[in-house]
DRENTI-63528 format. One line per 10 residues: for each residue x, y, z of N, C-alpha, C, O, CB. Coordinates in nm, 3 decimals. Glycine has a CB too. Example, Ala and Ser with C-alpha at 12.3 -4.5 7.8 and 13.67 -1.06 7.14 Angstrom:
2
1.319:-0.569:0.780:1.230:-0.450:0.780:1.320:-0.330:0.780:1.424:-0.332:0.846:1.131:-0.447:0.905  1.285:-0.225:0.708:1.367:-0.106:0.714:1.290:0.003:0.787:1.341:0.114:0.804:1.408:-0.060:0.572
***
This chain:
128
5.149:1.046:1.029:5.028:1.088:1.047:4.972:1.016:0.950:4.901:0.935:1.011:5.005:1.225:1.045  4.961:0.996:0.837:4.917:0.927:0.729:4.881:0.783:0.747:4.773:0.728:0.727:5.010:0.938:0.637  5.009:0.726:0.795:4.975:0.563:0.852:4.898:0.580:0.942:4.805:0.503:0.919:5.091:0.469:0.913  4.873:0.644:1.050:4.785:0.630:1.164:4.628:0.663:1.104:4.537:0.595:1.152:4.836:0.739:1.291  4.599:0.750:1.015:4.486:0.740:0.935:4.460:0.616:0.867:4.370:0.540:0.904:4.491:0.832:0.846  4.528:0.596:0.779:4.518:0.468:0.712:4.482:0.330:0.816:4.404:0.237:0.793:4.663:0.449:0.637  4.565:0.353:0.930:4.541:0.227:1.003:4.394:0.233:1.073:4.323:0.133:1.084:4.662:0.204:1.115  4.356:0.360:1.117:4.231:0.382:1.191:4.106:0.357:1.106:4.001:0.310:1.149:4.228:0.524:1.244  4.131:0.398:0.968:4.010:0.345:0.848:4.022:0.211:0.856:3.914:0.161:0.887:4.032:0.389:0.677  4.138:0.106:0.835:4.113:-0.027:0.820:4.067:-0.089:0.940:4.007:-0.193:0.912:4.223:-0.091:0.773
4.072:-0.064:1.079:4.012:-0.102:1.179:3.884:-0.079:1.191:3.815:-0.170:1.236:4.062:-0.066:1.266  3.809:0.075:1.145:3.690:0.075:1.115:3.632:-0.005:1.006:3.532:-0.072:1.032:3.667:0.184:1.101  3.681:-0.007:0.891:3.643:-0.106:0.775:3.632:-0.279:0.846:3.552:-0.358:0.798:3.783:-0.092:0.639  3.707:-0.311:0.941:3.704:-0.444:0.967:3.607:-0.437:1.105:3.547:-0.542:1.128:3.863:-0.510:0.982  3.589:-0.357:1.174:3.512:-0.359:1.256:3.338:-0.360:1.228:3.253:-0.413:1.299:3.561:-0.264:1.319  3.320:-0.286:1.104:3.207:-0.261:1.062:3.164:-0.407:0.974:3.056:-0.465:0.986:3.215:-0.120:0.984  3.283:-0.448:0.879:3.262:-0.604:0.820:3.227:-0.686:0.934:3.129:-0.757:0.913:3.401:-0.674:0.747  3.277:-0.697:1.042:3.259:-0.808:1.128:3.091:-0.785:1.206:3.027:-0.881:1.248:3.401:-0.809:1.245  3.045:-0.652:1.213:2.918:-0.637:1.259:2.800:-0.667:1.195:2.688:-0.680:1.244:2.907:-0.534:1.286  2.843:-0.680:1.064:2.753:-0.720:0.942:2.733:-0.885:0.948:2.629:-0.945:0.922:2.830:-0.670:0.787
2.851:-0.940:0.985:2.839:-1.132:1.003:2.766:-1.147:1.118:2.707:-1.254:1.137:2.999:-1.233:1.030  2.760:-1.028:1.225:2.691:-1.080:1.345:2.552:-1.068:1.330:2.495:-1.080:1.438:2.730:-1.012:1.469  2.468:-1.045:1.223:2.346:-1.046:1.241:2.277:-1.185:1.200:2.326:-1.261:1.116:2.300:-0.935:1.175  2.162:-1.208:1.267:2.110:-1.338:1.244:2.039:-1.340:1.117:2.009:-1.234:1.063:2.024:-1.381:1.353  2.006:-1.468:1.058:1.965:-1.489:0.937:1.872:-1.604:0.943:1.910:-1.716:0.977:2.073:-1.507:0.849  1.757:-1.577:0.913:1.640:-1.725:0.934:1.660:-1.786:0.777:1.679:-1.736:0.666:1.419:-1.672:0.971  1.645:-1.931:0.834:1.617:-2.029:0.719:1.515:-2.123:0.752:1.521:-2.190:0.855:1.738:-2.107:0.680  1.414:-2.133:0.665:1.290:-2.218:0.701:1.325:-2.369:0.635:1.379:-2.377:0.525:1.136:-2.145:0.631  1.293:-2.472:0.704:1.301:-2.579:0.658:1.183:-2.670:0.707:1.161:-2.696:0.825:1.423:-2.620:0.683  1.103:-2.719:0.585:1.142:-2.718:0.427:1.113:-2.564:0.401:1.069:-2.499:0.495:1.037:-2.833:0.316
1.139:-2.494:0.264:1.121:-2.393:0.205:0.982:-2.376:0.181:0.938:-2.261:0.189:1.195:-2.391:0.105  0.900:-2.474:0.151:0.771:-2.478:0.143:0.695:-2.594:0.166:0.759:-2.697:0.144:0.744:-2.439:0.042  0.574:-2.611:0.205:0.506:-2.705:0.262:0.388:-2.747:0.190:0.318:-2.655:0.147:0.477:-2.668:0.380  0.348:-2.869:0.167:0.232:-2.919:0.087:0.169:-3.012:0.185:0.241:-3.095:0.241:0.272:-2.992:-0.055  0.056:-3.008:0.209:-0.013:-3.085:0.342:-0.163:-3.100:0.275:-0.224:-3.024:0.200:-0.013:-2.978:0.515  -0.200:-3.230:0.332:-0.346:-3.235:0.295:-0.435:-3.240:0.420:-0.397:-3.290:0.526:-0.375:-3.360:0.207  -0.537:-3.195:0.404:-0.660:-3.150:0.499:-0.709:-3.299:0.548:-0.727:-3.390:0.467:-0.799:-3.052:0.406  -0.729:-3.313:0.684:-0.792:-3.422:0.726:-0.938:-3.452:0.718:-1.011:-3.356:0.691:-0.761:-3.430:0.835  -0.989:-3.559:0.736:-1.145:-3.582:0.713:-1.218:-3.496:0.818:-1.338:-3.475:0.803:-1.191:-3.748:0.731  -1.149:-3.443:0.925:-1.221:-3.326:0.976:-1.201:-3.196:0.921:-1.248:-3.102:0.985:-1.196:-3.314:1.103
-1.134:-3.170:0.804:-1.125:-3.031:0.771:-1.016:-2.925:0.811:-1.006:-2.808:0.773:-1.232:-2.985:0.814  -0.916:-3.016:0.920:-0.811:-2.919:0.967:-0.674:-2.991:0.934:-0.653:-3.110:0.914:-0.827:-2.883:1.132  -0.575:-2.868:0.934:-0.453:-2.924:0.912:-0.366:-2.870:1.022:-0.383:-2.751:1.050:-0.401:-2.895:0.772  -0.277:-2.939:1.087:-0.170:-2.910:1.177:-0.043:-2.956:1.144:-0.015:-3.070:1.108:-0.195:-2.955:1.295  0.047:-2.844:1.162:0.207:-2.909:1.120:0.237:-2.810:1.172:0.170:-2.718:1.218:0.277:-2.944:0.965  0.405:-2.838:1.162:0.500:-2.730:1.216:0.634:-2.725:1.112:0.654:-2.826:1.045:0.547:-2.771:1.385  0.705:-2.637:1.101:0.794:-2.591:1.017:0.900:-2.523:1.137:0.888:-2.440:1.227:0.722:-2.487:0.898  1.030:-2.622:1.072:1.156:-2.588:1.175:1.213:-2.461:1.094:1.179:-2.420:0.983:1.288:-2.730:1.197  1.301:-2.418:1.172:1.378:-2.277:1.156:1.506:-2.299:1.195:1.515:-2.391:1.277:1.323:-2.155:1.241  1.622:-2.239:1.160:1.758:-2.228:1.194:1.809:-2.090:1.155:1.784:-2.026:1.052:1.838:-2.336:1.127
1.895:-2.056:1.274:1.949:-1.916:1.272:2.102:-1.942:1.196:2.198:-1.993:1.254:1.959:-1.846:1.444  2.102:-1.900:1.071:2.234:-1.918:1.038:2.323:-1.811:1.028:2.430:-1.821:0.968:2.239:-1.978:0.933  2.276:-1.689:1.093:2.393:-1.584:1.119:2.448:-1.582:1.249:2.442:-1.682:1.321:2.350:-1.445:1.097  2.503:-1.476:1.287:2.578:-1.469:1.409:2.533:-1.420:1.543:2.581:-1.450:1.652:2.673:-1.402:1.382  2.428:-1.335:1.516:2.357:-1.291:1.621:2.235:-1.384:1.675:2.199:-1.487:1.617:2.312:-1.163:1.583  2.175:-1.333:1.799:2.058:-1.368:1.859:1.948:-1.330:1.736:1.935:-1.213:1.700:2.040:-1.287:2.008  1.866:-1.442:1.674:1.743:-1.412:1.631:1.623:-1.408:1.680:1.594:-1.496:1.762:1.728:-1.464:1.562  1.532:-1.315:1.649:1.403:-1.295:1.755:1.310:-1.284:1.667:1.305:-1.188:1.590:1.397:-1.166:1.860  1.220:-1.384:1.668:1.087:-1.387:1.579:0.987:-1.303:1.651:0.946:-1.331:1.764:1.024:-1.541:1.557  0.941:-1.178:1.570:0.856:-1.094:1.655:0.709:-1.136:1.632:0.629:-1.108:1.721:0.877:-0.940:1.622
0.669:-1.198:1.529:0.530:-1.241:1.491:0.524:-1.324:1.378:0.619:-1.296:1.305:0.444:-1.131:1.465  0.454:-1.415:1.331:0.384:-1.496:1.243:0.235:-1.474:1.224:0.156:-1.502:1.315:0.405:-1.622:1.281  0.200:-1.433:1.126:0.044:-1.420:1.061:0.012:-1.478:0.966:0.089:-1.458:0.872:0.002:-1.307:1.021  -0.094:-1.563:0.938:-0.148:-1.624:0.850:-0.216:-1.526:0.737:-0.245:-1.411:0.769:-0.232:-1.712:0.917  -0.236:-1.567:0.623:-0.278:-1.460:0.535:-0.433:-1.465:0.501:-0.485:-1.409:0.405:-0.194:-1.468:0.406  -0.500:-1.545:0.602:-0.624:-1.556:0.610:-0.683:-1.593:0.776:-0.611:-1.630:0.869:-0.652:-1.659:0.502  -0.794:-1.578:0.780:-0.874:-1.573:0.916:-0.878:-1.730:0.945:-0.911:-1.766:1.058:-1.043:-1.495:0.904  -0.846:-1.825:0.850:-0.814:-1.971:0.872:-0.697:-2.005:0.951:-0.687:-2.103:1.026:-0.797:-2.036:0.749  -0.611:-1.919:0.930:-0.478:-1.974:0.984:-0.433:-1.902:1.117:-0.468:-1.792:1.159:-0.361:-1.955:0.873  -0.339:-2.001:1.175:-0.316:-1.959:1.287:-0.188:-2.001:1.311:-0.157:-2.086:1.226:-0.405:-1.993:1.374
-0.052:-1.968:1.431:0.067:-1.990:1.412:0.118:-1.957:1.557:0.054:-1.872:1.619:0.124:-1.915:1.293  0.206:-2.004:1.605:0.280:-2.000:1.733:0.425:-2.048:1.709:0.453:-2.141:1.633:0.209:-2.092:1.844  0.518:-1.971:1.782:0.660:-1.967:1.749:0.670:-2.044:1.925:0.601:-2.008:2.019:0.746:-1.775:1.699  0.779:-2.157:1.928:0.777:-2.217:2.031:0.907:-2.141:2.113:0.903:-2.139:2.236:0.780:-2.371:2.001  0.997:-2.093:2.054:1.100:-2.021:2.116:1.120:-1.880:2.015:1.143:-1.883:1.894:1.239:-2.125:2.130  1.109:-1.779:2.086:1.151:-1.644:2.034:1.271:-1.632:1.996:1.300:-1.581:1.888:1.136:-1.546:2.116  1.345:-1.671:2.069:1.480:-1.617:2.077:1.584:-1.725:2.059:1.615:-1.794:2.156:1.500:-1.547:2.209  1.652:-1.746:1.919:1.739:-1.851:1.887:1.872:-1.797:1.870:1.892:-1.699:1.798:1.697:-1.923:1.769  1.968:-1.859:1.938:2.103:-1.854:1.918:2.171:-1.887:1.793:2.120:-1.977:1.726:2.150:-1.925:2.002  2.285:-1.826:1.746:2.332:-1.857:1.627:2.336:-2.041:1.597:2.377:-2.115:1.686:2.478:-1.781:1.624
2.297:-2.083:1.490:2.322:-2.218:1.479:2.232:-2.319:1.544:2.239:-2.442:1.542:2.443:-2.237:1.523  2.146:-2.239:1.603:2.035:-2.303:1.694:1.876:-2.315:1.603:1.835:-2.242:1.513:2.019:-2.189:1.847  1.824:-2.410:1.655:1.703:-2.431:1.600:1.569:-2.397:1.658:1.552:-2.415:1.778:1.703:-2.544:1.577  1.478:-2.353:1.587:1.324:-2.327:1.659:1.207:-2.392:1.563:1.224:-2.450:1.456:1.286:-2.142:1.676  1.098:-2.368:1.624:0.988:-2.444:1.576:0.841:-2.339:1.540:0.794:-2.284:1.639:0.960:-2.561:1.701  0.782:-2.316:1.425:0.665:-2.277:1.444:0.564:-2.378:1.404:0.578:-2.440:1.298:0.650:-2.162:1.385  0.456:-2.400:1.489:0.370:-2.450:1.470:0.261:-2.410:1.400:0.268:-2.287:1.389:0.354:-2.477:1.550  0.161:-2.455:1.346:0.054:-2.382:1.253:-0.068:-2.465:1.251:-0.057:-2.587:1.260:0.106:-2.360:1.098  -0.178:-2.410:1.241:-0.345:-2.481:1.213:-0.391:-2.414:1.117:-0.392:-2.291:1.115:-0.466:-2.472:1.333  -0.435:-2.488:1.026:-0.547:-2.427:0.895:-0.711:-2.471:0.922:-0.727:-2.593:0.936:-0.497:-2.510:0.719
-0.812:-2.401:0.929:-0.913:-2.450:0.924:-0.958:-2.455:0.767:-0.965:-2.353:0.700:-0.992:-2.384:1.016  -0.984:-2.567:0.723:-1.031:-2.569:0.573:-1.163:-2.540:0.519:-1.189:-2.515:0.402:-1.014:-2.688:0.525  -1.255:-2.547:0.632:-1.396:-2.561:0.595:-1.442:-2.484:0.483:-1.527:-2.523:0.403:-1.477:-2.529:0.702  -1.380:-2.368:0.480:-1.461:-2.269:0.389:-1.387:-2.270:0.266:-1.421:-2.197:0.173:-1.476:-2.114:0.445  -1.283:-2.352:0.260:-1.217:-2.388:0.119:-1.291:-2.418:0.007:-1.361:-2.517:0.030:-1.139:-2.497:0.126  -1.309:-2.372:-0.118:-1.388:-2.432:-0.227:-1.328:-2.511:-0.322:-1.384:-2.600:-0.387:-1.448:-2.341:-0.296  -1.186:-2.469:-0.328:-1.093:-2.538:-0.439:-1.034:-2.652:-0.374:-1.022:-2.658:-0.251:-0.972:-2.441:-0.501  -0.986:-2.766:-0.473:-0.889:-2.852:-0.420:-0.767:-2.831:-0.369:-0.712:-2.901:-0.283:-0.867:-2.920:-0.490  -0.716:-2.715:-0.434:-0.577:-2.644:-0.395:-0.572:-2.521:-0.364:-0.605:-2.435:-0.445:-0.486:-2.646:-0.488  -0.532:-2.491:-0.246:-0.534:-2.365:-0.174:-0.393:-2.324:-0.103:-0.316:-2.404:-0.049:-0.646:-2.376:-0.068
-0.377:-2.209:-0.113:-0.245:-2.166:-0.091:-0.279:-2.076:0.067:-0.373:-1.997:0.067:-0.179:-2.065:-0.242  -0.211:-2.091:0.171:-0.182:-2.021:0.292:-0.063:-1.969:0.301:0.027:-2.053:0.300:-0.196:-2.092:0.397  -0.025:-1.845:0.311:0.088:-1.795:0.342:0.099:-1.736:0.481:0.009:-1.670:0.532:0.115:-1.708:0.249  0.213:-1.764:0.539:0.238:-1.715:0.675:0.365:-1.639:0.668:0.470:-1.685:0.624:0.246:-1.831:0.782  0.345:-1.502:0.721:0.454:-1.387:0.721:0.505:-1.395:0.830:0.441:-1.372:0.933:0.415:-1.247:0.701  0.637:-1.430:0.829:0.730:-1.435:0.959:0.799:-1.282:0.966:0.852:-1.228:0.869:0.861:-1.569:0.944  0.790:-1.237:1.070:0.867:-1.114:1.103:0.981:-1.154:1.234:0.968:-1.241:1.320:0.748:-0.988:1.151  1.085:-1.065:1.215:1.206:-1.138:1.264:1.322:-0.979:1.252:1.318:-0.891:1.167:1.253:-1.306:1.137  1.405:-0.991:1.356:1.506:-0.909:1.349:1.648:-0.968:1.243:1.753:-0.905:1.233:1.539:-0.887:1.505  1.623:-1.075:1.183:1.702:-1.137:1.070:1.739:-1.032:0.950:1.668:-0.938:0.914:1.616:-1.260:1.010
1.862:-1.069:0.898:1.913:-1.006:0.793:1.821:-0.995:0.661:1.798:-0.895:0.593:2.035:-1.071:0.768  1.780:-1.109:0.647:1.660:-1.152:0.557:1.517:-1.086:0.625:1.417:-1.117:0.561:1.653:-1.336:0.551  1.499:-1.028:0.706:1.392:-0.947:0.764:1.246:-1.039:0.753:1.232:-1.148:0.809:1.384:-0.794:0.677  1.162:-0.986:0.685:1.032:-1.033:0.686:1.045:-1.173:0.577:1.078:-1.155:0.460:0.919:-0.902:0.636  1.020:-1.294:0.624:1.007:-1.386:0.515:0.873:-1.450:0.522:0.821:-1.472:0.631:1.116:-1.489:0.516  0.811:-1.484:0.399:0.652:-1.540:0.349:0.708:-1.702:0.317:0.794:-1.745:0.240:0.569:-1.439:0.171  0.611:-1.772:0.423:0.643:-1.916:0.424:0.491:-1.954:0.364:0.385:-1.917:0.414:0.693:-1.988:0.592  0.507:-2.041:0.238:0.377:-2.111:0.168:0.338:-2.263:0.240:0.410:-2.359:0.266:0.416:-2.140:-0.009  0.222:-2.245:0.254:0.199:-2.398:0.296:0.079:-2.392:0.183:-0.002:-2.301:0.164:0.152:-2.444:0.488  0.094:-2.525:0.111:-0.008:-2.576:-0.002:-0.092:-2.650:0.073:-0.037:-2.734:0.144:0.049:-2.663:-0.126
-0.232:-2.642:0.076:-0.317:-2.727:0.130:-0.404:-2.801:0.036:-0.486:-2.741:-0.033:-0.387:-2.662:0.218  -0.387:-2.937:0.030:-0.475:-3.009:-0.071:-0.584:-3.074:0.002:-0.563:-3.140:0.104:-0.398:-3.118:-0.156  -0.690:-3.057:-0.042:-0.853:-3.082:0.006:-0.919:-3.153:-0.085:-0.896:-3.126:-0.203:-0.943:-2.951:0.024  -0.993:-3.235:-0.062:-1.081:-3.312:-0.119:-1.216:-3.244:-0.133:-1.297:-3.225:-0.042:-1.086:-3.432:-0.048  -1.226:-3.217:-0.227:-1.384:-3.148:-0.277:-1.498:-3.201:-0.314:-1.487:-3.253:-0.425:-1.382:-3.079:-0.382  -1.601:-3.210:-0.270:-1.718:-3.276:-0.286:-1.773:-3.235:-0.403:-1.784:-3.114:-0.419:-1.805:-3.261:-0.183  -1.816:-3.321:-0.505:-1.881:-3.281:-0.632:-2.023:-3.252:-0.600:-2.090:-3.321:-0.523:-1.870:-3.390:-0.743  -2.077:-3.117:-0.679:-2.250:-3.094:-0.651:-2.307:-3.167:-0.749:-2.430:-3.173:-0.759:-2.317:-2.934:-0.663
***
């Protein structure tokens, strides 16, 4: 009886540990980005991401930290070890400083949950 109980506990432990390894993990590349606004005052770019975990990664939302920022996910569901892409746009017309930070909050079902991605925007500011 004692051996059966130990064997059952061992199987449950292995099954739980295996289940934890099957969760997706979001990794953004590069981990942060510095861009320069073009002459029209806009920035467009892309960030790649990879699912380094074991399960399917689902990106549910990407939100910018200001009204000047937009983003879209090209593929919401990413298989393990597959890549996806987030495209973003930033309107810099209201920026007063030459260096500005725009943070994008990426929400997913990944083990690392919500990830904040920073885009540093360099803008040439006219002297008054």
